C-alpha positions in Angstrom: 141.9 84.8 67.0 145.0 84.0 69.2 144.7 82.4 72.6 143.9 84.7 75.6 142.2 87.4 73.6 138.9 88.4 75.3 135.9 88.5 73.0 133.3 91.2 73.3 129.8 89.8 72.6 127.1 92.1 71.3 124.7 93.1 74.0 121.1 91.9 73.9 118.2 94.2 73.0 117.5 96.6 75.9 113.8 97.1 75.1 112.5 93.9 76.7 114.5 94.7 79.9 113.3 98.3 80.1 109.7 97.2 79.5 109.9 94.6 82.2 111.4 97.1 84.7 108.7 99.7 84.0 106.0 97.0 84.3 107.3 96.0 87.7 107.4 99.6 88.9 103.9 100.2 87.6 102.6 97.1 89.3 104.0 98.3 92.7 102.6 101.8 92.3 99.2 100.4 91.4 99.2 98.0 94.4 100.1 100.9 96.6 97.4 103.2 95.3 94.8 100.4 95.6 96.0 99.7 99.2 95.7 103.3 100.1 92.3 103.7 98.5 90.6 100.7 99.9 92.5 99.8 103.1 94.3 102.8 104.4 96.0 102.2 107.8 94.7 104.6 110.6 97.6 106.8 111.7 98.5 110.1 113.1 98.7 111.8 116.6 95.6 112.5 118.7 93.8 115.8 117.9 95.5 116.3 114.5 93.3 117.1 111.5 95.8 114.9 109.5 95.2 111.9 111.7 92.9 109.0 110.7 93.5 107.2 114.0 90.5 106.9 116.4 91.7 109.9 118.4 92.4 112.0 115.3 90.3 114.8 113.9 90.5 114.1 110.1 86.8 113.3 110.0 85.9 116.6 111.6 88.0 118.5 109.1 86.4 116.6 106.3 82.9 117.3 107.7 83.6 121.0 107.9 84.9 121.1 104.3 81.8 119.4 103.0 79.7 121.9 105.0 81.3 124.8 103.2 83.9 125.9 105.8 87.4 126.8 104.5 89.7 124.5 106.4 93.4 125.0 106.9 96.3 123.6 108.9 98.5 126.0 110.9 102.0 124.6 110.9 103.7 127.6 112.6 104.1 127.7 116.4 101.3 129.4 118.3 103.8 131.7 119.9 104.3 133.7 116.7 101.7 132.6 114.3 99.5 135.4 112.8 95.9 134.7 113.7 92.9 136.2 111.8 90.2 137.4 114.2 87.4 136.3 111.9 88.4 132.6 112.0 87.9 129.7 114.4 91.1 128.2 115.8 91.0 124.6 117.0 93.6 123.5 119.5 93.2 119.8 120.4 95.5 117.4 122.3 97.9 120.1 123.6 99.9 119.0 126.7 101.3 122.5 127.3 101.3 126.0 126.0 103.9 128.6 126.6 103.2 132.1 127.9 103.9 133.6 124.5 101.4 131.2 122.9 98.8 132.0 125.6 99.2 135.8 125.0 98.9 135.3 121.2 95.7 133.2 121.6 94.3 135.7 124.1 94.8 138.6 121.6 93.2 136.6 118.9 90.1 135.9 121.0 89.8 139.5 122.3 89.9 140.7 118.7 86.9 138.6 117.8 88.3 135.2 117.1 86.8 131.8 118.2 88.9 129.3 120.0 88.1 125.7 120.6 90.3 123.9 123.1 90.0 120.2 124.1 92.0 117.1 124.9 95.5 117.0 126.2 96.1 118.3 129.7 93.8 121.3 130.4 95.5 122.0 133.7 98.8 122.7 131.8 97.4 124.6 128.8 94.5 126.8 130.0 96.5 128.9 132.6 98.4 130.4 129.7 95.1 131.5 128.0 92.7 132.3 130.9 93.4 134.3 134.0 90.9 132.1 135.9 91.0 128.7 134.2 88.3 126.1 135.2 89.0 123.1 137.3 89.2 119.7 135.6 89.0 116.1 136.5 89.9 113.1 134.4 86.7 111.2 135.0 83.6 112.4 133.1 80.1 111.2 131.9 79.8 109.0 128.9 76.5 110.7 128.0 75.9 114.4 128.3 72.9 116.6 127.6 72.2 120.1 126.4 71.6 122.4 129.4 71.6 125.9 127.8 70.3 127.7 124.7 73.6 128.6 123.0 74.5 128.6 119.2 77.1 126.0 120.1 74.5 123.4 121.0 71.7 124.4 118.6 70.1 121.3 117.3 72.0 119.2 119.8 70.2 117.0 122.4 72.6 114.1 123.4 76.3 113.9 123.0 78.5 110.8 123.6 81.9 111.1 125.1 84.7 108.7 126.2 84.3 109.7 129.8 87.8 111.1 129.8 87.1 114.4 131.6 84.7 116.9 133.1 84.9 120.5 134.4 84.5 121.0 138.1 84.4 124.8 138.4 85.3 128.0 136.5 84.0 130.8 134.4 81.7 130.7 131.5 78.3 129.1 130.6 77.7 125.4 130.8 76.4 124.2 127.5 76.6 120.4 127.9 76.7 118.5 131.1 76.3 115.0 132.5 76.1 113.3 135.9 79.8 113.8 136.6 80.0 117.5 135.6 80.0 119.8 132.6 81.5 118.8 129.2 81.3 122.1 127.3 82.0 125.6 128.7 81.5 128.7 126.6 83.6 131.6 127.9 83.3 135.1 126.4 86.6 137.0 126.2 86.6 140.5 124.7 84.8 140.3 121.3 85.5 136.6 120.9 84.7 133.3 122.6 86.5 130.3 123.9 84.7 126.9 123.8 86.3 124.4 126.3 85.7 120.7 125.8 86.5 118.7 128.9 86.7 115.6 126.7 87.6 116.0 123.0 86.3 112.5 122.1 82.9 113.9 120.7 84.8 115.6 117.8 87.3 112.9 117.2 87.1 110.2 114.5 85.9 107.5 116.9 82.7 109.2 118.1 82.0 111.9 115.5 79.2 109.9 113.9 77.5 109.0 117.3 74.4 110.7 118.6 74.5 114.5 117.9 78.2 114.7 118.0 78.5 115.8 114.3 76.1 118.6 114.8 78.1 119.8 117.8 81.2 119.7 115.7 79.6 121.9 113.1 78.3 124.4 115.6 81.7 124.8 117.3 83.1 125.9 113.9 80.9 129.0 114.0 78.5 130.5 111.4 78.5 128.9 107.9 81.5 129.9 105.9 83.7 130.7 108.9 87.3 129.7 108.2 88.5 126.9 110.5 92.2 126.5 111.4 93.6 123.5 113.1 96.8 124.0 115.1 99.2 121.4 113.8 102.6 122.5 115.0 102.0 121.1 118.5 101.5 117.7 116.8 104.9 117.8 115.2 103.7 119.1 111.8 106.0 122.1 111.5 106.8 124.2 108.4 108.9 122.0 106.0 111.8 123.5 104.0 114.3 122.2 101.6 114.3 118.4 101.0 111.9 117.9 103.9 109.2 119.8 102.0 109.2 117.1 99.3 106.2 114.8 99.9 106.9 111.1 100.7 105.0 110.0 97.6 107.5 112.0 95.5 110.4 110.2 97.1 108.7 106.9 96.2 108.4 108.0 92.6 112.1 109.0 92.5 113.1 105.6 93.9 111.0 103.8 91.3 112.6 105.9 88.5 116.1 105.1 89.8 115.3 101.4 89.8 114.0 101.6 86.2 117.1 103.4 85.1 119.3 100.8 86.8 117.5 98.0 85.0 117.9 99.9 81.7 121.6 100.4 82.3 122.0 96.7 83.1 120.2 95.7 79.9 122.3 98.1 77.8 125.7 97.1 79.3 128.1 95.0 77.3 128.8 91.4 78.3 132.4 90.2 78.4 132.5 86.5 77.7 135.3 83.9 78.2 138.4 83.7 75.9 137.7 82.0 72.6 139.7 79.0 71.4 142.5 79.8 68.9 141.5 79.5 65.2 142.9 76.5 63.3 146.0 77.1 61.0 144.7 78.4 57.7 145.3 76.5 54.5 148.0 78.0 52.4 146.5 80.2 49.6 148.4 78.2 46.9 146.6 75.0 47.8 143.3 76.8 47.8 144.1 78.1 44.3 145.1 74.7 43.0 142.0 73.1 44.4 139.8 75.7 42.8 141.5 75.4 39.4 141.3 71.6 39.6 137.6 71.7 40.2 137.2 74.0 37.2 139.1 71.6 35.0 137.2 68.6 36.2 134.1 70.2 34.9 135.8 70.4 31.5 136.8 67.7 29.0 140.5 68.3 28.4 141.9 65.2 30.1 145.5 65.8 29.0 145.4 69.3 30.6 143.9 67.8 33.7 146.6 65.2 33.9 149.3 67.9 33.4 147.8 70.1 36.1 147.5 67.2 38.5 151.2 66.4 38.0 152.2 70.0 38.5 150.1 70.2 41.7 151.6 67.0 43.0 155.1 68.3 42.3 154.4 71.6 44.1 152.9 69.7 47.0 155.9 67.5 47.3 158.2 70.5 47.2 156.2 72.3 49.8 156.3 69.3 52.2 160.0 68.9 51.6 160.7 72.5 52.5 158.5 72.3 55.6 160.3 69.2 56.7 163.7 70.9 56.4 162.5 73.9 58.4 161.4 71.6 61.3 164.8 70.0 61.4 
């Protein structure tokens, strides 16, 4: 091969590279699944049924599911969302409600629906739902007791709260109360009912397992089998469309497949090495023929023929060298 010619070396086998890439991706996925299963990080906004943070309601949603209640998340705005009267709607952690949302909720309750409201800012949310909303203070009792015989507090004796609120006045029946004021008000509107929690902590993850809080959470959902809907649009969980509807875990899978494909492509690609050194000048074919013939004769016993061939080869060699010398001059 002449100088400067680039040699193309054969590519190595792609199978070991592909197997290694797939193994790395598999290890990362396995570690992620193990981490999520055994040490999930609490996250999510307060009042959301998706949230595993202390102020979330994921535990309440799980409790209702195990008790036989169909549980769903409402990801449409409360202004226009269709609400079934036979269900219980949970609105936790809302800081405000529009007039349209209030009218929609009021129609839902009057038609026979159950509404549970708690957390957030009651002074900003309740005026949209009730014509005469109760007064509220941000300081409440840590321990509240049952003070009425209502289905919402059946089997409930003591409930623990975070002391983050209490009702001061308003319509409805006081079901739970403490030294600093009522914690739970039951207000009948039309054929339905609104249950107002001054402090939503009893049904949140952090206190659901304390005292009789879990029983209270089950009672607020209504009779067994009642569908329970958690309003999630106010927590930022709106309806997802297009690429936004693809779950995050799917994006992780896509990324892993892309990495595996890149590793495979790298393993299959050809390697271009440095230029090879020029090959030495080949021996003239006549000399090779003479050498081969001489070796054949040596193996024989005709010495005269051998001597004659050697003489002829020497003469041809001398003639070849003489011609080559003349060309160089």
